[in-house]
C-alpha positions as CSV (number, residue, x, y, z in Angstrom):
1,M,0.3,-17.2,9.4
2,N,-0.2,-16.1,6.1
3,R,-3.7,-18.0,6.2
4,T,-4.8,-16.3,9.5
5,L,-3.7,-13.1,8.4
6,Y,-5.8,-13.4,5.4
7,R,-9.0,-14.7,7.1
8,W,-8.7,-12.0,9.6
9,L,-8.8,-9.6,7.0
10,I,-11.6,-11.4,5.8
11,C,-13.5,-11.0,9.2
12,L,-12.9,-7.7,9.7
13,H,-14.8,-6.8,6.0
14,P,-18.6,-5.6,6.4
15,P,-20.4,-8.4,7.1
16,A,-22.8,-8.5,4.2
17,F,-19.7,-8.7,1.9
18,R,-18.4,-11.6,4.2
19,L,-21.5,-13.4,3.9
20,R,-21.5,-13.1,0.2
21,F,-18.1,-13.9,-0.5
22,E,-16.0,-15.6,2.3
23,E,-16.1,-19.1,1.1
24,E,-15.2,-17.6,-2.6
25,L,-12.0,-16.1,-1.0
26,L,-10.9,-18.6,0.8
27,W,-11.1,-21.0,-1.8
28,I,-9.1,-18.6,-4.3
29,F,-6.9,-18.1,-1.6
30,N,-5.9,-22.0,-1.6
31,E,-5.7,-22.5,-4.9
32,F,-3.2,-19.5,-5.3
33,T,-0.9,-20.0,-3.1
34,N,-0.8,-23.8,-3.7
35,T,1.4,-21.9,-7.2
36,S,2.4,-18.5,-5.9
37,G,2.6,-16.7,-2.6
38,A,0.1,-14.9,-0.9
39,A,1.5,-11.8,-0.1
40,P,-0.5,-10.2,-3.1
41,L,-3.6,-11.6,-2.2
42,V,-3.2,-10.2,1.8
43,Y,-1.9,-6.7,0.1
44,D,-5.5,-7.3,-2.2
45,A,-7.7,-8.5,0.8
46,A,-6.2,-5.1,2.9
47,I,-7.0,-2.1,0.6
48,S,-9.8,-4.3,-0.4
49,L,-11.3,-4.3,3.4
50,L,-10.4,-0.3,3.1
51,R,-12.4,0.2,0.2
52,Q,-15.3,-1.7,1.5
53,W,-15.7,-0.1,5.0
54,L,-14.7,3.5,2.8
55,M,-17.2,3.4,0.0
56,R,-19.8,1.1,1.3
57,S,-20.5,2.3,4.7
58,G,-21.2,5.6,3.9
59,M,-18.1,7.1,5.4
60,W,-16.8,8.8,2.0
61,K,-19.6,11.4,2.6
62,W,-17.5,12.3,6.1
63,V,-14.1,12.1,4.9
64,L,-15.3,14.5,1.6
65,G,-17.0,16.5,4.0
66,A,-14.3,17.1,6.3
67,I,-11.9,17.7,3.0
68,A,-14.0,20.1,2.0
69,G,-14.3,22.5,5.5
70,V,-10.4,22.1,5.8
71,V,-9.5,23.0,2.2
72,P,-10.7,26.9,3.2
73,L,-9.1,27.0,5.7
74,L,-5.9,26.1,4.6
75,I,-6.6,28.8,1.9
76,A,-7.2,31.9,4.5
77,F,-3.9,30.5,7.3
78,G,-2.4,30.4,4.0
79,S,-3.1,34.3,3.8
80,F,-1.7,35.5,7.3
81,L,1.5,32.6,7.2
82,F,2.4,34.2,4.1
83,P,1.3,38.0,3.6
84,W,4.4,38.2,1.6
85,P,3.8,36.5,-2.8
86,I,5.6,33.5,-2.5
87,R,8.3,33.7,-5.6
88,P,10.6,30.7,-6.2
C-alpha cells in the first residue's frame, strides 16, 4: 500500500524530474522502509511534488501575481468595511 502510494506520487512529478530520479527514489524507499516506516518518505514525496510543480513550472509567478493583486484589494475594501479606527 505505501509503496503504491509512493510510486504514484513519484509518477505525478514533472517528467524531467521523474526520468532523472525515479529509480533512485524507489531504491531509497526500499532501503529506508526496511529499517523505518514509510510515512516520512511519503510525506517528503508529497512536499516534493508540490515544490516541483510550483517552482519548476513557473506557476510561482502566477501565485505571486495573484497575491500581489489581492493585497491592494483587501487594503482598499478594508477601509470600507471599517471606516472607524479599530482599537484593541
